[in-house]
Every structure is written in structure tokens, then in C-alpha cells.
Wavefront OBJ file of the C-alpha trace (Angstrom):
o trace
v -73.522 -29.087 21.002
v -70.488 -26.815 20.864
v -67.173 -27.882 19.406
v -64.153 -27.310 21.601
v -61.657 -24.737 20.413
v -58.205 -26.157 19.757
v -55.326 -24.426 21.470
v -52.755 -22.597 19.353
v -49.412 -24.395 19.255
v -46.470 -22.355 20.543
v -42.886 -22.895 19.438
v -40.298 -23.043 22.196
v -36.550 -23.378 22.461
v -34.522 -24.398 19.416
v -37.593 -24.742 17.202
v -38.549 -21.155 17.963
v -35.067 -19.856 17.198
v -34.866 -21.834 13.956
v -38.281 -20.526 12.893
v -37.219 -16.909 13.511
v -33.989 -17.383 11.545
v -35.878 -18.883 8.606
v -38.472 -16.104 8.764
v -35.789 -13.379 8.657
v -34.005 -15.124 5.786
v -37.254 -15.407 3.814
v -38.138 -11.761 4.421
v -34.751 -10.623 3.121
v -35.160 -12.673 -0.096
v -38.701 -11.495 -0.739
v -39.196 -10.375 -4.335
v -41.680 -8.097 -5.943
v -44.176 -8.819 -8.681
v -44.301 -6.638 -11.788
v -47.933 -5.925 -12.642
v -47.201 -3.436 -15.444
v -48.425 -5.788 -18.216
v -51.625 -6.577 -16.318
v -52.280 -2.908 -15.622
v -51.802 -2.011 -19.277
v -54.192 -4.785 -20.366
v -56.779 -3.599 -17.841
v -56.451 -0.007 -19.076
v -57.036 -1.117 -22.675
v -60.154 -3.051 -21.652
v -61.518 -0.106 -19.663
v -60.748 2.335 -22.489
v -62.525 0.111 -25.011
v -65.552 -0.059 -22.685
v -65.321 3.743 -22.320
v -65.058 3.506 -18.540
v -61.919 5.641 -18.275
l 1 2 3 4 5 6 7 8 9 10 11 12 13 14 15 16 17 18 19 20 21 22 23 24 25 26 27 28 29 30 31 32 33 34 35 36 37 38 39 40 41 42 43 44 45 46 47 48 49 50 51 52
């Protein structure tokens, strides 16, 4: 027997506006992650294994 597919909830009115404001605020505060230490460690491992 098939399971019914649930409908996707849709924001309307004030909730929708508040969600968009929060989304824009979050996007503007978004930071970046520095992977330089991880990349260097990976390069050392690959060099030791003679893969690079």
C-alpha cells in the first residue's frame, strides 16, 4: 500500500515576511571557514604516501 505524500507547508503573511528578513540577515552575517591547516595536513599525508 502506498503512503500518502505530505503537502509542503507554505508561509504566508507576516510569517513569510519575518522569515525573509531573518534569511537576509543570516546571509549577510555568513562567515567563511579557513581550511588552510587541513589542506596542509592533507598535503603532508599525500606527500608521505608519495601520491603527490
